[in-house]
C-alpha positions in Angstrom: -22.8 -30.8 14.0 -19.1 -31.1 14.6 -17.0 -32.4 11.7 -13.8 -34.4 12.5 -10.6 -34.2 10.4 -7.1 -35.4 10.7 -4.8 -33.7 13.2 -2.1 -31.4 11.9 1.2 -30.8 13.6 1.0 -28.2 16.3 4.4 -26.6 15.8 5.6 -25.4 12.4 8.7 -23.3 11.6 8.6 -22.3 7.9 8.5 -19.4 5.5 5.1 -17.9 4.7 3.4 -15.4 2.5 1.1 -12.6 3.7 -1.4 -12.5 0.7 -4.9 -11.7 1.6 -7.4 -14.5 0.9 -10.6 -14.1 -1.1 -13.9 -14.8 0.4 -16.6 -17.1 -0.9 -20.4 -16.8 -0.2 -22.1 -20.1 0.7 -25.9 -20.1 0.7 -27.7 -22.4 3.1 -30.1 -24.1 0.8 -32.0 -27.4 0.5 -29.1 -29.0 -1.4 -26.9 -28.7 1.6 -29.7 -29.3 4.1 -29.6 -25.7 5.1 -26.2 -26.1 6.8 -22.8 -24.6 6.1 -19.5 -26.3 7.2 -16.9 -23.8 8.4 -13.6 -23.9 10.3 -12.3 -21.9 13.2 -8.7 -20.7 13.0 -5.9 -21.3 15.4 -3.2 -18.6 16.0 0.0 -18.5 14.0 2.6 -15.7 14.3 4.4 -14.4 11.2 7.8 -13.1 12.4 9.4 -10.8 9.7 12.9 -9.6 9.8 14.0 -6.5 8.0 17.6 -6.9 7.0 20.1 -4.5 5.6 22.9 -5.8 3.3 25.9 -3.6 3.0 28.4 -4.4 0.2 31.8 -2.5 0.5 34.3 -2.6 -2.4 37.7 -1.0 -2.3 38.7 1.3 -5.1 41.1 0.4 -7.8 43.6 3.1 -6.6 43.0 2.7 -2.8 46.8 2.5 -2.0 47.2 6.0 -3.4 44.2 7.6 -1.7 46.2 9.3 1.1 49.1 10.4 -1.2 47.0 12.0 -4.0 43.7 13.0 -2.4 44.5 13.1 1.4 41.8 10.6 2.1 42.3 9.3 5.6 40.2 6.1 5.7 39.7 4.6 2.2 38.2 1.1 2.0 41.1 -1.4 1.9 39.2 -4.6 1.5 36.0 -6.0 0.0 33.3 -7.1 2.5 29.6 -7.9 2.8 27.8 -7.3 6.1 24.3 -7.8 7.3 22.4 -5.9 10.1 19.1 -6.6 11.6 17.2 -3.4 11.2 13.7 -4.2 12.5 11.4 -7.1 13.4 7.6 -7.3 13.1 5.0 -9.7 14.3 1.7 -10.4 12.6 -1.1 -12.6 14.1 -2.4 -14.8 11.3 -5.2 -17.3 11.8 -4.8 -20.6 9.9 -7.6 -23.1 9.6 -7.8 -25.6 12.5 -9.4 -28.7 10.8 -9.8 -30.3 14.2 -12.3 -27.5 14.9 -14.7 -27.6 12.0 -18.4 -27.3 12.5 -21.7 -26.9 10.7 -24.1 -24.1 11.3 -27.6 -25.1 10.5 -30.6 -22.8 9.7 -34.3 -23.4 9.5 -35.6 -24.4 6.1 -37.8 -21.2 5.8 -35.4 -18.7 7.2 -34.9 -15.7 4.9 -32.1 -16.7 2.5 -29.3 -17.4 5.1 -25.7 -17.4 3.9 -22.2 -17.5 5.3 -19.0 -16.0 3.9 -15.9 -18.1 4.2 -12.3 -17.5 3.4 -10.9 -19.8 0.6 -9.4 -22.0 3.3 -12.8 -22.4 5.0 -12.4 -20.1 7.9 -15.7 -18.3 8.8 -15.8 -14.5 8.1 -19.5 -13.5 8.4 -23.0 -14.8 8.8 -25.9 -13.1 6.9 -23.6 -10.1 6.1 -21.1 -9.0 3.5 -17.5 -9.0 4.6 -15.8 -5.8 5.7 -12.8 -4.6 3.8 -9.6 -6.2 5.1 -6.5 -4.0 5.6 -3.3 -5.8 4.8 -0.2 -5.1 6.9 2.6 -4.3 4.4 6.1 -3.9 5.6 7.8 -1.0 3.9 11.2 -1.9 2.6 13.5 1.2 2.4 15.3 1.9 -0.8 19.0 1.1 -0.7 21.9 3.1 -2.2 23.6 1.6 -5.3 26.5 3.0 -7.3 25.4 2.8 -10.9 27.9 5.1 -12.6 31.0 3.4 -14.1 33.9 5.8 -13.3 36.1 4.3 -16.1 33.9 6.0 -18.7 35.3 9.4 -17.6 39.0 8.4 -17.8 41.0 10.2 -20.4 42.9 8.5 -23.2 46.2 9.4 -21.5 45.1 7.6 -18.3 43.9 4.5 -20.1 47.3 4.3 -22.0 49.4 4.8 -18.8 51.8 2.0 -18.2 51.4 1.6 -14.5 48.6 1.7 -11.8 50.6 4.5 -10.0 50.7 6.6 -13.1 46.9 6.1 -13.7 46.2 7.1 -10.1 48.2 10.3 -10.5 46.4 11.2 -13.7 42.9 10.5 -12.2 43.8 12.6 -9.2 44.8 15.4 -11.5 41.5 15.1 -13.3 39.6 15.3 -10.0 41.4 18.5 -9.1 40.6 19.9 -12.5 36.9 19.2 -11.9 37.0 20.9 -8.5 38.8 23.9 -10.1 36.1 24.1 -12.8 33.4 24.1 -10.2 35.1 26.9 -8.3 35.5 29.0 -11.4 31.8 28.7 -12.2 30.8 29.5 -8.6 33.0 32.6 -8.6 32.0 33.6 -12.2 35.6 33.3 -13.5 35.0 30.5 -15.9 35.7 31.3 -19.6 32.4 29.7 -20.7 29.7 30.4 -18.1 26.4 28.5 -18.4 23.9 30.8 -20.2 20.9 30.3 -17.8 19.8 28.6 -14.6 18.9 25.2 -16.2 22.3 25.0 -18.0 24.0 26.0 -14.7 22.3 23.1 -12.9 23.1 20.6 -15.6 26.8 21.6 -15.7 27.2 21.5 -11.9 25.4 18.2 -11.6 27.7 16.7 -14.2 30.8 18.0 -12.5 29.6 16.6 -9.1 28.8 13.2 -10.6 32.1 12.8 -12.4 34.1 14.0 -9.3 32.2 11.5 -7.0 32.7 8.6 -9.5 36.4 9.2 -9.9 37.0 9.8 -6.2 35.4 6.4 -5.5 38.3 4.8 -7.5 40.4 5.8 -4.5 38.0 5.7 -1.5 35.9 2.7 -2.6 32.1 2.2 -2.9 29.4 1.2 -0.4 26.1 -0.3 -1.7 23.2 -1.0 0.5 20.0 -3.0 0.0 17.1 -4.1 2.2 15.1 -7.3 2.2 12.8 -9.3 4.5 12.6 -12.8 5.6 9.7 -14.4 7.4 9.1 -17.3 9.7 5.8 -18.7 10.9 5.3 -20.1 14.4 2.1 -22.0 15.4 2.0 -22.3 19.3 0.9 -25.3 21.2 -1.3 -24.9 24.3 1.9 -24.7 26.4 4.1 -21.7 26.9 7.1 -21.2 24.7 10.3 -20.4 26.5 13.1 -18.9 24.4 12.6 -21.0 21.3 15.2 -20.3 18.6 13.2 -19.2 15.5 16.3 -18.3 13.4 19.9 -17.3 13.8 21.5 -14.1 12.5 25.1 -13.6 11.3 26.8 -10.3 10.3 28.5 -12.2 7.5 25.7 -14.5 6.3 22.4 -12.7 7.4 19.5 -14.8 8.6 20.3 -18.5 8.6 18.7 -21.7 9.9 18.0 -22.1 13.6 20.4 -25.1 13.7 23.3 -23.3 12.0 25.7 -22.2 14.8 27.4 -19.7 12.5 24.9 -17.1 13.7 23.5 -15.8 17.0 20.1 -17.0 18.0 16.9 -15.0 17.8 14.6 -16.2 20.7 10.8 -16.1 20.9 8.9 -16.5 24.2 5.2 -16.8 24.7 3.6 -16.7 28.1 0.0 -17.5 28.7 -1.8 -14.8 30.7 -5.3 -16.4 30.7 -5.8 -18.7 33.7 -6.8 -22.2 32.7 -10.0 -23.3 34.4 -9.9 -27.0 35.0 -13.5 -28.1 35.1 -14.4 -31.5 36.6 -17.5 -32.4 34.6 -19.8 -35.2 35.3 -20.9 -37.5 32.4 -24.2 -35.6 32.2 -22.5 -32.2 32.1 -20.0 -33.4 29.5 -22.8 -34.6 27.3 -24.7 -31.3 27.7 -21.5 -29.4 26.7 -21.0 -31.6 23.6 -24.7 -31.1 22.7 -24.3 -27.3 23.1 -21.3 -27.3 20.7 -23.1 -29.5 18.2 -25.7 -26.9 17.5 -25.6 -23.2 16.9 -22.6 -21.2 15.9 -19.4 -22.1 17.7 -16.8 -19.3 18.0 -13.4 -18.8 19.7 -12.7 -16.8 22.8 -9.0 -16.2 22.5 -6.7 -15.9 25.5 -4.0 -13.3 26.1 -0.3 -13.8 26.2 3.0 -11.9 26.4 5.1 -12.3 23.4 8.8 -11.4 23.6 11.6 -11.6 20.9 15.2 -11.3 22.0 18.5 -11.0 20.2 21.9 -10.4 21.7 20.5 -10.1 25.2 18.3 -7.3 24.0 14.4 -7.3 23.7 13.5 -6.4 20.2 9.7 -6.9 20.6 7.5 -7.2 23.6 3.7 -7.1 23.1 0.5 -8.5 24.5 -1.1 -10.7 21.8 -4.3 -12.8 21.3 -3.8 -16.6 21.1 -6.6 -18.9 20.2 -4.8 -21.9 21.7 -4.8 -20.3 25.1 -8.5 -19.5 25.1 -11.8 -21.4 24.9 -14.9 -21.7 22.8 -18.5 -20.7 23.2 -21.6 -20.9 21.0 -24.5 -18.8 19.7 -27.6 -20.8 20.1 -29.5 -22.0 17.0 -32.6 -20.1 18.0 -30.8 -16.8 17.3 -30.9 -17.6 13.6 -34.6 -18.5 13.3 -36.0 -15.0 12.9 -37.9 -15.3 9.6 -38.1 -11.5 9.0 -34.9 -10.1 10.2 -32.0 -12.6 10.3 -29.2 -12.0 12.8 -25.9 -10.8 11.3 -22.6 -11.9 12.8 -19.2 -10.5 11.9 -16.0 -12.3 12.9 -12.3 -11.4 13.3 -11.2 -14.0 10.7 -7.7 -14.3 12.1 -9.1 -15.2 15.5 -12.5 -16.8 15.0 -13.8 -14.4 17.6 -17.0 -12.5 17.2 -16.5 -8.8 16.3 -20.1 -7.7 16.1 -23.7 -9.1 16.3 -26.4 -7.1 14.5 -30.0 -7.9 15.3 
């Protein structure tokens, strides 16, 4: 029995989450006339961008970096830049309410049941679901300056009447730290660390203070990573360089209609030939009767998916697309074995059969 629902839009561009859905066991019992309603999925693609944000901040004493420290290229202005580090594509099946069906069992079949996802998509028949592996995008750790260099400034430096004088005193402090490190390394320090642990602690403290104070001249660079995702649900037609988002070095990922960034294109080309069947009225009725009984499943088509940015292909892969495929059915008789019921496992994201166990 086919169940009709309202038609959803066929093209969606939105943010999405990748949380795994729980499954629910539904028993085919007398109360539901030994039938279970389920939905088949249609293909959606979750496009996830891995973005690196770099925040550069000039040092307080940057005009004196060359004079006092010999630094050739100190940061001279504050800036925030974004770079597109990676892009991933995940095939996620969403329920197609225009393709909902009922699988019916005989009244005396041995305790038939169906596992569904929370959204109604079929997972298994007469079998427990298999563990689902969730694709998780690893986000690298950024680099953040967390030490405040001003905590190491001497009272003389803090009391200095001009920025130039402060810079001179801080530079002198940096050279003192370097001299102390050299004395310890050569064994000429008046107070040498008594053991290995003390040695490491002293050297780490010197390195940390020198780095923090030097950044008052050269500036700091902080980096962080984040992801942004978009969901595309194809129609039955090919997609030719659709703009899914735009990317700006100054703003990061932005809306597809915002011309401040450069476009990220997605193309999807159907590789499964479409068979145009001319059915007579009798053949059409026979096909509808076939789909009205038994267990309907998807036979996905194949497609080439390409993502481009700045005239460069970032992703090119062959993918399964339900909308480019067809449907078939397991006959009702397969589920009428009273002693040993047939087990069917699906690819829930596709609605295709993974395994039949008899």
